[in-house]
N, C-alpha and C positions, 0 to 999 in steps of 0.2 A: 538096657532099655531106659529111655529118659524118665526122670521123675514125673509121676502123674501130676496134672494140674489139680489144684484144690477146686477151682470152679471154671468151667467153660460155659459161656452163654452163647446163644445163637439167635439171630434175628435182626431187628430194626436198628438202624443207625442214621444219623443226620446231623445237621448243624442247627442249633437253636439260636435265634436272634431275639434277645430280650431287651426291652427298654431299660435304660439305666436310671430312669425315674419312675416311681410308682404313681398310680392315679392319673396317668396321662393316656388318652386313647391313641391308637396307632396313627391316626391321621395327623396328630400333633407331635408325635415323637420325632426327635431329631438326632438322638444318639442311642445306639444299640451296643450291647455286649454280645460277643460271639462265643458260643460254648459248644462243646461236644454234647450231642443229644441222642435220643433213642433209648427206650427202656432197657433192652438187654445190654447195651453198651454201658449205660449208667449203673446197672446192677454189677457188672464186672468191675467198674471203677469203685463202687461202694465196698465191695468185698476186698479189693486191693488195698484200699485205705485202712482196712482192718487187719492187714498183714497177710492176706491170702494170695497165693499165686494164681493169677487168673488169665484167661484169654477169651477172645470173642470171635465167633464165626459169622461173618457178614460180608457185604459188598458195598462199595461206594461208586460214585461216578469217577471217571478218569479225568479229573479236573482239579483246580486249586482247592476246592472245599474238601475233596477226597484226601488230598495231601495234608490239609489241616487236621482232619480226623485221625490220620495215622500219627501225626506229631502229638496230638493230644493223648491218644491212647498210650503212647510210649511214655509221655510225661507223667501220666497217672500210674504207670507201672503195669499196664495191661498188655499182654503179648498180642501183637497185631499180625502175626504170621499168616493167619487165615482170613485176613481182610484183603479182598482182591478187587480190582477195578472192573467196571462194566463200561465199555466205551459208548454204548448206545444210549445210556440214560444219565441224566445229571444227578449229582448228590442231592438228596432231599434237604429242604430248608423249612424250618418252622418258626413262625413269628408268634409272639404272645402279647397280651395286654395284662397289666398287673394292677388289680384293684383290690387291695387287702380289705377284709380278711378272707373273702370267699368268692371272688369273681376273677377268673384267670382264663379268658377265652384264648384259644390257640387256633392257628391257621396253618394247616399242612400244605406244603407244595411238594407233591410226590407224583407228578405227571410227566410224561405219559405212563411211566411205571417206575417204581422205586428200585434201585439196583439191589437192595437187600432182599427183594423177592425173586432175584435171579440166582439164588444159591442152588447149585446142582448137586445131586446125590453123588455123582461120579467124582466130584472134587473134594468130598469130605475126607478128613483123616479119621476114619472110623475107629482105628486102634486108639488114638488119643482120646476121642470122645468116649469110648468104652472104658478107658482107664481112669478118666477124671473122677475125682471123689464126688463132685456135684456137677450135673449137667442141667442147665436151665434153658427152657424153650418157652415160646409164647404163642398165644392164639393167633396173633397176626401172621405168624409164619405159616399158618394153615390156610390163609385166605386165597392164595393163588399159586399156580405152578410157575416154575419148578420148585419153588420154596416148600410147598406142601409135601411133595414126594421126598425131598431132601430131609425135612424135619422128621417125617415118619421113619425114614431110613436110619437116622441118628437114634431115634427112640428104640427101634428094633435092635440096633447094634448094642445099645445099653442092656437090653434084656432084663430090665428092672434091677440092674446091679448098682451098687452104691446108692446115691441119692439123686433121683431124677425128678426135677421140679417142673411142673406145668403151670406157668403164669397165665391165667385164663385170659387176660388182656383183650377184652372185647372191643373192637374198633369197627362198628358197622359200616362206616363209610369206605373202608378198605375192601370189604367184601363186596359191596355194591360195585365199586370200580372194577373188580375182578369178575363181575357177573356171577357171583356165587350165592345169589338168592338170600340176601340178608333180610328181605321182607320190605313191604311198602313203608315209605317214610323212615327208613332205617338210618339214613345218613343226612347230614346237613345240606343246605343249599350250596350249589357250586359257586365259587368266587372266581377271581381272575385266573385265567389259564386253567380253569377246571379245578382249582384248589378248593377243598371243602372249607366253608367259612364257619367260624365260631365253634370248631370242633374241639372237644377236650382231647389233649394229647397225653403226654406222660405225667399227667396230673389227675384229672377227674376220673380216669379209669385205672391206669396203672398206678398213679400216685394217689388215687382216691382212697378214702376210707382206711387210712393207715393207722387209725387208732389214736391220733393226736387230737387235741381239742383246741380249736382256734378261739382267740379272744374276739368278742363281738365288735368293739373296735380294737385295732391292734393295741395290745398292752392290757386289755381287760381280763383276759383268761377266763372267759365266761361262757363256754358251752356250745358253740357251733362246730361243725366238722372242719377239718383242715381245708384251707381254701380250695385246692384242687379236688378235695373230697366232697364238696358240697353239691347239693342239688340245685342251688341257686344259680350256678353257672349254666346248667344244662337243662333244667326242667324240674318237675316236681319229684322225680324219683332220685334216690341216693346215688349220685355218680352217673346219672343217666346221660346219654349223649344227646339225643333229641327226642321230642315227642313224649308221650306219657310213659312209655316203657322201653325206650331205646330201641324200638323196632322189634322187640322180641315177641310182642303179642298183637301187633297191629292187624294181623290177618286172622286172628282167632275170632270165630263168630261170637257175638254177644251172648253171655250167659254160660259159655263153656269154660273149662279149666284154663288157667293161664299157663301155657306151655308153648315154647317155640316150635316152629315146624320141624319135622324130623324126629318127633318123639311119638310115643304111644303107637308104635307100629307103622309110622309114616316116615321112614328114614330119608326119603327123597323130598318130602313136602309135596304140596299140591302141584307145584310147577314141574316136578320131575327132576329139579336140580337138587343135588345132595345138599342138605342144609348145614349151616354152621354147627348146629347142635350135634349132628351126626359126626361131623369132622372132629368136634371136641371129644365125643365119646370114644372115637377111635384112638385118639392120643392119650386119653385118660387110662386106657387099658395098659399103657406102657409106663405110666408115671408112678412114682411113690409118694409124691407130695403135690398137692394142688393148692394154689393161692389165688384169691380173687375177691372182689367186692360183691355186693348182693346182686347187682345187675349181671355180672359175669357168671356168678354161680347159677343164676336163673337160666342163662343161655346154655350152660353146660349140663344142667340137671333138670330144669323145669321147676325147681324149688326156689323160693325166695326167703322163706323163714329160715333164719341162720342155722338152727340145729338140724332142721330137715335138709337144708342144703349140704351141710357137712356130712350127714349120714349118707346122702345120695352120692356124694363124691367118693366116700369110702366104698359104697356098694359098687361104684364104677371101677374100682381097682386100687385107689391110692391108700397108703398107710396113714398119712397125715393130711387133714383138710384144714386150711387156714382161711377163715371168712373175715374179711375186713369190713367193719361196720361204722366207720366214721366216728361220730360223737359217742357211739355206744362202745367203742373199743374194738378189740379183736377176739374172735372165738377160734380156738384151735382144738380139734378133736382127733384123737389117734384111734386107730383100729383096736388097740389094746384096752380101750375104755378110758384112757386119760383125757381129761377135759381141762382146758385153761381158758377162762373167760377173763380177759385182762382189760382193765379200764384204760382210757386214754391218758396221755400226759399233756397237761396244759401248756400252750405255746402261744406266744405273740406272733401271729402269722405275717410274714412279709410276702412270700410267694409259695403257695402250696404245691407247685409243680415239682415233681422229682422226689417228693416225700415217699411215695410208694416204692421207688427204686432204691432209696436208702433202706427202707424196710426190707426189701428183697435181699440186698447184699448182706444185711445183718442177720436175716433168717438163715442164709447159707452159712454164715460165720457161726451162729449158735448151733446149727445142726452138725457142723463139722467138729465143733468143740465137745459135742456130746452132752450139752446142757439139758436139764429137764425143760419140758415144753414151756411152762410159765415163764421161766427165766429168759428163754429165747424170745418169747413174745414181748416181754417188757423191754428187752434190749432193742429189739427191732422198732418198737413204738418210739423209744427215745431217739433213735437214729433218724426216723422219719420226722419227728418233731423238730429236730435240729435243722434239717434241710428246709422245712417249712418256715423257719425263722430267718432264712437267708434268701437273697435275691436269685442266685444262680442255682443250677442243678448239679451237674457233674463236679464242678469245682467246689461245691458246697458240701460234698459228702464228708461225714465226720470221721475223725480219728478215734481210736479206742478211748483215750483219756477224756475226750469231749463227751462221749456217750456215758461214760462212768460218772462224769460230773453232773450231767443232766439227771441221771437216775438218783444220784445222791441228793440233788436239790429238789427233785420232785416236780420240776417245771423247766421250761426253756424260755429265755428272754431274747427277743429279736436283737440281732446285731446289725448295726447300721451298715448299708452297702459300703464296701471299701475299708471297713474297720479291720484291724489286725485280728488274725485268728488266734 
C-alpha cells in the first residue's frame, strides 16, 4: 500500500490576481501578479513548505487557468492527482485591493458555479483519505451539492481516525448563491457578472484572526489585527463579512439570544431550508479539530465568547478547538482540559490575506509533530505573521527556518515585494 499522505485537504481552489503595488484601488491598477489561491489549496502548500507530504482534492475549469493551478501545485510540492477538470464551469478568479495595514477587499468570480463545488463522492479515493494522517475540510465545501455530500462522505470514511480538521471557513455569499438559506443580508452586493463585491476571501475569514498583530501604520507594530483579520474591512465585527453580524443573526427577533437559524430545536430554520449551522454541526460530529474565528465559531455553535465557543465545539464532538481572535491572539482548548491562550506576534502588515492558511498548514505540522498545544499555536501564529508581511499568499508560505527565526526575534518585519527570501 502507498505511504499515507501527511495532509490531504479538500475544497476551494482558484487563481488570485493581486496588484503589484499597494495602496492603489483596482480601478487604477495596471499590473497584477497571478497566484494559486483558495484556502484548502494554500493550506496544502503551507504544510508542504514545512516538509509535509500533501495533496489536495478539488476541481478546476478545463481552461488555461486550470492548467496554471496544476503547474503551481506541482511546483509547490503538492500532489495534484485528485485535481480534476469540469468542462462546464470556468476556473474561479479572485481580485483584491491592498491597503495596509488592515483593508484588503476581495472580489470573487465564481459564477455560474465554481468547479470545486462539483466534487462527487463517487470520485473520491476514500482509502487514501482514510489513511491520511491529517484530513482538512472546510465549511465552504458544505454550501452546495454535490460537494456537500462528497465532503460528508470523506468525513464518514475517516471515522474520526487520525487528525480530521474542520476549518469553519464561513463564506455567507457562497451559501446564498447555492440557495442554502444563509439569512437576509448575509452576502455582499453583486458585482459584474454576479460576482460578490468587497467580499473577504482567504483573509478576513480564513486568514482572519490568525493571532498576529498588525502595525497601525506598517512598521509600527502597535496593536490592530492582521489586515485580513480586521473588522475594518468588513464591518464592526471581528472578521465579519457584511452587516452587523455577517448574516448570522439578521433574522433573529430583537431581544432574543444571538444564534443562527437551525439552532435551539430549529434545524431547518424558519424557511424550511436546512441552515448552515445545522450543516456545520453534522460535520463537527466527524471532526477531531475545529478551527475558526469568532464569526465562524458563532455560526457553528451560536456562541461568540471565545471560551464558550471552544467549549461548544468540544461538546459538538471535536477533541481540540482553536479560536482565532485577531489582536487578542489564539485560544486553543483540548477536551483533556489543556488550555493555551497565546498572544499575537507583532508584524508589519503588507497583505493580511493568506495568513490564516499559513496558520492552518502550521497547525497541521505541529499536530503531526506531536508538539504540546501552546508550542503549536505559537508556531502557527508566527507562520501567519510572516505571510501577512508579504504581498502574495501561496508563494509567501514560510519555510521552517523562517518561522523559527520569527519566533526567536519575537516579531516579523515586512519584506519589500520582490525582495530575496
